[in-house]
C-alpha angles and dihedrals in degrees: 000000000000110000119244118228119218113245123220132274090047135174131201117201129203126167091176132119122263098277096050091044091053090051089049090061087088086073097034092054092045092051090048091052093047091050092048090053090049094047092054092055103035138062112265120258132210125226092280091059094250122133114259137196111250090221089063091057099060114232096357114106098174133018090255103032134059129188122225121175091337095308122114114231123189114239126200112279097172127054117207123199112204140152107293092242090059099047091095089065090069100032110117095015109140113260094000129106122189110217136188123239091256091052092049092047090055092060131067110226126199094202126034117182116191106202095181104037090198129144089261095051091045089053089051096051089046086070094052129092128238127327139120103277123214125189140151141238135197097214142024093252090050090049092053091052094045093054083081087069105030138048089211124031113193126201113261125206094023089146102026093232128114093233102031091052087072092059090087087072091051092052090049089058094041096251112152130209132028109282120190129231111274136180133173116255117252122251106202103152096207092053091048090051092051092052094046089053089053090057092057128084098051132116089258124067093246117013121217112254121220123187120208119197107216100182141052140192092250126045094231091059095054112111117240111257091231091060092047092050093047092049094046092047092053092048094046089053087060091056094254118151113235131210120188111213122201147092098240104101097185093050092045092049091050092050092049090053091050090050094048094239094303092126124061128213131194127178109239134194114225091261090050090047090059088055094044096048091045090056096053123105091211134005121208123192150117126274100295145116096279090053092056090042092053091050092047087054089055096251119146108248144187116209124198115211120198118142091016130055122241091219089068104038112013119121114258098218116125095236094062132106123194116206120194140139129225112247125157095240094063127139100031141176102273096200090067127075117262115253094192105058092254092294090167087069102023094058095052106116107243090215091063091048091051090050091051091053095045090051088070096047119085110262092226090066095053141064121237116317120256115253119269113269133218114308099221092115141057122261115166127184111204 
């Protein structure tokens, strides 16, 4: 099949939550790169799609590059329409501009790529003008129906993995290989200062910093407090600085009391969270948006999988370890209460979890490793 090239101006659309949006950056980044290549070899176009003279657009000499005082600065070449709460994830990304629905409706795009193809995203693109529209479907019947909304309907869930399912978009645009989600690390100076202060005060000159996510979007994915306390206690004994991550103040306060103040917590905005996660030595958490964000920022991570299976939703980055145990009730329907006291999390040996974390921390910063524990569980290093 002959690949289709995205035409500028272009818009990517995602109505997903944080984790799915992070995974979708494999397509967002590829579109950005294709459009940058095109902009460097083609006359610039205005919002109507017509060629324009660079002299009529002030300092801009190409659709993707501007010139200031003799220096070339990359300008946004791809607009991305997301839920307002997620816009901060993409703010500051090179060549990418998060836009609101009203801003997108004011432009006329030549290419519109719906990365979610949900009822919400279809409603959004129904308010937009023009453009070749690309979406996806999980079945033939779904594809027939969605042809009412899209010029091209791509197969979804070809691979059965949260990241690889997006590769159908890459093949449509002729992008080879299997790229991984990637985002630029945040640079909020106040957040950096807070984390550097946490590293101080140890027996080493600069203590390793481990972040532990204590919440989740669904109750079944929330880690048992006993497991969190046992893990944090073992890490603190090794002179590792600890940061509790989450938006549940009562739960965080209770955990801090149980740990005797050995774990810090700071409320972060989403932009600050990008900075905080990017500064960690290791991130620990359940299958959730922050886990995928940490991996996209290039941070070593340990993911705990209970109700969900790692083979379907684990990050694909090399510095990632999935920890899970085999129990007959997995995977389960996460919208229903658990009848087994979260045994899929509660029965994970804390020693194995500690070992998984320490495997990502430089050996020179740690005392001798704890002995290997019982092997009646699954612990996979990707």
